N, C-alpha and C positions, 0 to 999 in steps of 0.2 A: 504494500500500500504506500502511495506517495501523496504528498501535498504539493500544490503548485500555487504560486501567487505571482501576479504580473505587477511589476513596480516600474514607474517612470519618474525620472528626475529631469526637469527642464533646465535650460541654461540659466534661468532666474532662480534656481534652487527650489522650485516647487516640486514636492514629492506627492505622488498619487499612487495608491496601490489598490488592486482589485481585492475582493474577498479571497480568503484561502479556500481552494477547492480540493476536495479529496479525489485522487485519481487511483482507480483500481483496475487491474487487468486480470481477467480470469477466463478460463474456458470451462464449459460445462457440458454435460451430456444432455441430449435431447430428453425432455421429461417423459416422453413416451417409450424410451428405450428400456426394455425389461432385463436389465443386468441383475444377476443373482449371485449371492455369496453363499457358498457351500462350506460346511465344516465337517471335519472328520477327526475323531479322537485318536491320538497315538498314545495309548496307556503306557507302553513300555518305555518311551522316551520322555514322557511328561509334557506334551504339547498338543495343541489343536492345530491341524493343518487347515488353512483357509485358502480357498481358491475361487476364482470368478468363473461363472458360467454364462455364456451369452445366449442369444436367441438365433433362430435360423429362418432364412427366407423359404418360400414355398418350394424352390428348386433344391433345397438342402444345403446351400452355402451359408456359412455363419456370418452374421451381421458384424461389421466392424464397429469399434467403439472409440470415441474421442472424448476426452475430458480430463479433469483433474479430480482425483479421488482421495479420500482418507478413510482408513479403516480404524475405528477406535473401539474401546470396550469399557463398559461400566460394571459395577458390582452391586448386588442387592444389599451388601453389608452397609453401604452408606446411602441406600435408596436411590442408586444411580445418580448421585449428585456430582461425582467427579468422573470424567471420561478421559481415559489414557490412550494416546495415539499409539497404534501398533505399526502402521506404515502409511506413508503418503506417497502417491505416485501419479504420473501422467500417462495417459494412453493417447496416442496420436494415430488413430486408424488401425489399432491393433486388434488381434483376435483375443477375446477374454480367456479362451481355453489354452493359450500359450503357456509354457512352463514358467515364464517370467512373472506371471500373475498368480503364483502360488506363494503363500506366506505362512510362517509358523508363529503361533501365539504361545510364548513360554510363560505367560503371566497366570495361567490356570493353576489351581492348587491341587 
């Protein structure tokens, strides 16, 4: 997030400034895109494997996904007051089922 302000000083030392504007850049996924997060317990090694699953077109090809995502987790111990980031990542036209979109959550008890 950035802030921008335009300031002008004339030859007569008159200073004029615009209001401060907040500038944000972000990418987002189409709100209609049905991206799913799947979880699988790995009891032997003490983590939960998280992976993204996409949707398919009628011809069987997987829909590409573009956006900025964050996977976070909360706990019922504090009534889901605090959320901890597990991973933050960008997808630029990728396939959700690619291996690079598999994550491990070691915060489970």
